[in-house]
N, C-alpha and C positions, 0 to 999 in steps of 0.2 A: 190162769184167768187174770184179767186186768184187775188192778187194785180197786178201782172204782166199783166194778161188778162184785168183787169179793166183799167189799164193804156193804153193798146193798144186800148181798146174800146174808151177811152177818146181821144186818138190820132186820131182815125177814125172820131169821132164827131168834134174835133177841126180842123182837116185838111179839112173836108168838109166845115165847116164854113169859114175857112181862104180862101179856093179856091173860094167860092161864093163871098166873099167881094173883093178879088183880081180881079176876072173876072168882077164884077160890076164896079170896078174902071177902069179896062181896057176899058170897053164899054164907060164909061163916059169921060175918059181922052184920049182914042185912043192910048193906049200904046202897045197893042199887046202882043205877047207871048215872048218878049225879055228875061225876066229872066229865063224862062224855057229853051230856046235855049242856053243861057249862061251856065246854070247849066249842060246841056248835054256836052258842050265843056270842062267843068272843069274836067270831068272824062275821057277825052281822046276820047270821041265820037265826031262825027261831031256836029256842032251846030244845033241839031235836037230838036225841042220843045217837041216831044213825049217822047224821052229818058229823057230829063230834067224833064218833068212833072212826069214821073214814078219814077224817083229818088227823086224828091221833095215830092211825096206822101209817098214813102217808109221811108224817113227821118222823115216826120211829123207823120206817123202812128207808127213807131217802135222805131227809135233812140231817138228822143226828149222825148217821153213819158217815156221811161225807165230811161233816165237821170232825168226827173222830179220826178219819183218814188223814186229815191235815194236821192233827195234833198228836197222833199216837207216838211219834218218835220223841216227843218232848215229855210224855207222861212217865211218871216213875214206875219202876217195876220191870222185870225182864220178861215175865210170863205174859202172853197176850191176854189171857183172862184177867189178870191183875190190872193191866193197863186199861182194859175195858171197864172194870169195876171203878177204878179211879176216875175215869171219864164219866161214869153214870151217877156217881154220888152227888155231884153238883146239880145234875138233872133232877135227882130225887128231891133235893132241897127246894128247887123251884116248883116242882110238882106239889110238894107238901104245903108250901106257902100259898100257892094259887088255889089249889083244889081242896085243901083240907083246913089248914089253920086260918086261911084268909076267907073261907066261906062264911056265909051269914049264919048258917045253922050246921054245927058239926054233928052228923047223924050217928057217928060211932065214937067210942072213947078215943081220945087223942093218942094214947100210947099204942092202942091196937091199930089205928090207922097208920101211924108212923112205922110200926113194925112190918105191917103187910106191904106198904108201899116201898119201904127200904128193901125188903126181900125181893120184891118185883124188879126194882132197879138194879140190884146186884145180879140177878139172873140175866137181865137185859145186857148189862155191861160185860159179863163173863162170856155170854154167847156171842155178842157182837165182836169182842176182841178175839176170841178163839177162832170163829169161823172166818173172819176177815183175814187173819194171818194164815190160817190153814189153806184157804183157797187163793190167796194172793200171789203175786208174782215172786215174792221172796220165799215162798214155800213155808214149810213148818220147821222151826228150829227145835229139834228133839232134845237139845241140851238144857232147855229151860224147864 
């Protein structure tokens, strides 16, 4: 499979994992769909969680995987999952600043929010890195 398609497949797997962890955190912490509504309002739409969710998925499936594809050879770590995690941690910092710490009213305790969102981004990066390499042109290096 071409590397671009494998990166998008990794983005699909990573975004699915990220959304599952975020929704589990929302259920446990009672946060609701605040980040998705905020993302919808960033692009000029009404604060609609559906528009925000669709934008969130599009970014996670297409934009970030293609950026990862261009940077993965320069990321530290030999294992593809580790490289994906290294790529996803700065994304988590941006997410935490924009949707959590920078929000007007923090609905959940800060440490709980940071823990859940970090776990979600680690899952995203690990799945993105692993699937992109596993399905990519280079194949899977079983020595890592």
